N, C-alpha and C positions, 0 to 999 in steps of 0.2 A: 746372362750366362746360360747357354744351352747344354743340356745333359746328354752325353753320348756313352754308349756301351760297346765294348769289344768282348766277344765270346771266344774262348780257346777250348776246343773239345779234345778230350783225352783219347788215346788209342789203346790197342791191345796191350795187356799187361796190367791195366788199371782195374780189371775185374776182381771182385771179392764175393764169396758166397754171402747172400743176405743183403746185397747192396740195394740201397734206396727203399728198403721195406718200410721204414718210418715215413718216408716222403709219400709213398702210395697210401699209407694208412691215414695220414693227416691231410692230404690234398686230393680231393676227388678227381681233379683235372689230370693229375699224374696217373692215377689208377686207370682212368679212361684211356689214356695213351697206351698203357701196357695192354689193356684189353683189345684196343684197336690193332696194335702190332700183332697180338696173338691171332686175331681174326684174319689178318692179311697173310701172315706167314704160315698159319696152320700149326704153330708151335705154342704151347702153353708157356708164355713168357714169365708170368709171376712164379710158376713152378721152377722154370729154368734159373731165374735169379735167386730164389730163396731156398730151394731144396737141392741144388747141385753142389757137389764138393769141388774143391779147388782144381783137381785134375780134370774133371768134366768141363768146368768153365773155361779152362785154358785152351781147349780145342778151338780152332778157328771157326768151325761151323757153329759153335755155341757162343764164344766170347764176342764175336763181331755183332751178332744180333743183340746179345745181352747189353753190351756197352752202348750200342746205338739206341736201344729202347730206353735205357736209363737216362741218357742225355736228352732225348726227345721229351721224356716225361718231365724232367726238370725245366726244360724250356717252356713247357705248357704252364707250369706254375709261375715262371717269371713273366710270361705274357699276361697272365691274370693280374700280376702286380704292376703292369704297365711298363715292364722292362723288356725291350726288344733291341737287338744289336744294330749298330751302324757299321760294324766290321766283324768279320768272322774268319777263323782259321781252325783247322783241326790237325792233330798229329796223327799221321798214318790213317788208320781207320777213322779217326775223328774228323777227317775231311768230309765224310759222308753226312753226318749231322750238320756240318757247315754248309754243304751243298743244299741241304733241305732248308735250313734257316735263312739262306740267302736267296731262296726262290728258284734255284737251278733245278732241283728235283722236287716232285710232289711228295706228299707224305707216303702215299701208297707205293710210289716208285722207289723211294729211298729204302723202304723196308724190303721190297722184292730184290733190289739190287744188292743190298747187304747180305741177304740170305744166299743169293747166288755166289757172291764173292767169297763168303765164308766156306761154303761147300767146295768150291773149286780149289781154294787155297789149301784146305785140309786134305783133299784128295792128292794134290801134288806133293804136299809135305810127306804124306804116307808113302808115296811112290819113291821119293828121294830116300826115305829111311829104308825102304825095302832094298834099294840099290846099294845101300851102305851097311849091309849085314844087320839091319834092324836098328842101327844107331840113329836116333832122331836128329835131324838138323835143327838149327835154332839161331839164337842171337845172344851176344854177350856185350855188356856195357863195359868199356874201358875207361877207367877213371884216373885222372891225374896226368894225362898226356895231351898235348895239343892235337887238334884234328889232323894236321899235316903229317905228324909222326905215325898216327894210327893208320892213315891212308897208305903210308909207305910200308908199314908192317904187313898190312893185308895184301898189298900188291905183290908181295913176295911169296905168298902162300896160296897154292891152288885151292879154289873153291872157298876162299875167304874174301869178304868185301866190306868196305866201310859203307854202312847203310843209313845210319841216322846221325846227322851232324847236330847234336843236341846243345852243346855249349863249348866254350873254349877249353874246357877240361873234361868233357864227356862225349865220347863217340861210340856208337854201337856198331859192332861187326856182325854180319850175317855169314852163315856158312854151314857146311856139313859138320857132323859131330867131330870128326878127326881134325878138320881144318880149324874149328873153334879152339880145340885143345892146343893146337900149335900156336895159334894167334894169341891166345891168353898167355901162354908161356913166354912168347917173344915180347909181348907188351910188358909183362912184369920184369923181364930182363932189361928192358929199355927204360925202366923207372916208373911204370904205372903203379899207382897206389893200390888199385884193386881191379879185378876183373869179375864181373857179376853176371852169371847166366840168367837170362830173362825168362819169365813165365809165359812164353809164347810157343806156338806150335810149329814154327818153321823159320826158314831163312829169308825173311821178307826184305823187299826193296833192294834186290840184287838179281843178277842174271839167272840164278838158280830157279827163279820164279817165271822164266820165259814161257813155259807151257801154260801156267796159270794165266798169264797175260793174254795169250792167244785165245784161251777158252772164255775169259772174261770179256774180251772184245766182242766175241760172237754173242755172248749172253746179253750185253747191253746195247747191241746194235739197234733194236727197235725202240729203245727208251729215249724219250724227249729230254734233252738237257737245255734249259732256258738260260738266257743271259742273266747274270746275277743282279738282284735289285739293291744290294748293299755292297760295300767293299769286301771282297773275298780274296784270300791269298792261297797260293798253290804250293804244295810240298815240292813238286817237280821243279818249278822255276825259282821258288823262293821269293816270288814277286806277286803283284796283284793279278788276279784272273779276271778278264773283262768280258769273255764271251762263253756261251754255253757250248759252242763247238770246241773251243780249246779245253774247256773243263772236261768234256767227254774224252778227248784224246789224252789228257793228263790222268784221268781215272785209270786208263790202261797202262800208261807209262809208269804210273805210281807203283806198280807191282815190281818193277825191275830197276827203278831209279832211287837214289838216296833221298831221304827226307831232309830238305834244307831248312831246318827249323830256325837256326840262328839268323838266316837271311830274312825269314818271315818276321821274326821278332823285331829285327832292325827296321824293316819297312813299316811295321805297325807303330813302332816308337816314333818314327819320323812323322807319321800321320797324326799321332797324338800331340806331338810337339807343335806341329803346324796349326792344329786345331786350337791349342791353348792361346795362341796369338790372335785367334779369331773369336775368343770368348767362349770356347767350348770346354766343358768339364767332363773328363773321361773317367770311367770305371772299367776295370778289366776283371772278368769272371771266368772261372773254369767250371762249366756246367756238366757234371758227370762224375763217375767214381774216381777216387784217388785225388792226389794233389801234386802229381809229378810236374805238370806244366806250370803250376804256381811256383814251384821250386826253381824251375829253369828260368822263368820270368824274373825272379828275384835277383838273378845274376846279370841281367841286362842293364843297359845304361839308365833305364827308367825305374828299374826294380826297387831301388831304395826309397824313392819318393812316391811311387804309385804301385801298390801291391796288387797282385792278382789274387782274387779271393776264390778259394775252392767252394763250390756249391754242390754238396753231395749228401746232405742230411736235412731233415725237417727243421732242425735247430738253425742251420745256416740260412735256410730260406726264410724262416720267420724273423730272422734278425734284419732282413732288408727293409 
């Protein structure tokens, strides 16, 4: 029986003040990663993680680096324990730790790319807010409606877009402040159980981020994207990513296209099922802050028999 691991990396919105402080205190390898990220980025990452309030951390230029650093630090601890993934995927921003762990981006490059991405996205979000009387754009999770219905609702409201296809009963809409208010009201009228505004700085994964995509494409132009060394999945296609060239294109398309998370979960489940017949034993981990992806995985066809374990504390890592 060969042991295999799949890593699912969380995205923006998973950040919390003080995250992974206990991990860095108890594991020197994690603290070293945070120090290395600080050195490359020129930002005091431990201070960012542990001394920022929730509002500061929610900014794209802060949250993207903070979450990436936390995920990379936890991966360092896992590597020390002999746990390295055979498959990886990340939700939105989480795709960048996945690009690193799969060998597509070097450590230094993933830090630099994420810093650039966060700055560009924050600037564009502030520009959109300024164009809408200071009302900040954002995202809202619609709970209790099938994705098809949410897509239909968003299609009828200018500047509202179905952005994250999270599960059969949860779809996230991106849009301007006014568009989100209209979409939330329409969703509730259509029978949605809840509409939850997310702690993110902008309307990600939709055409409103076209300017950010243009700037990001220029920023990563000189960066080398290698072919993945392990099985890697793409938010843009919902399928396996097989080349560095495609991964680079997807990194740009990522900003304006929906996250096809349910498709990725399904393909990973197929990989795990096929592996079982070949004597493979799989574990699924969520290395990073929060446990959103573990909750979404629980609703998949494999979720009941194979749990996704969130790894975001010293206690959870020591239990391995």
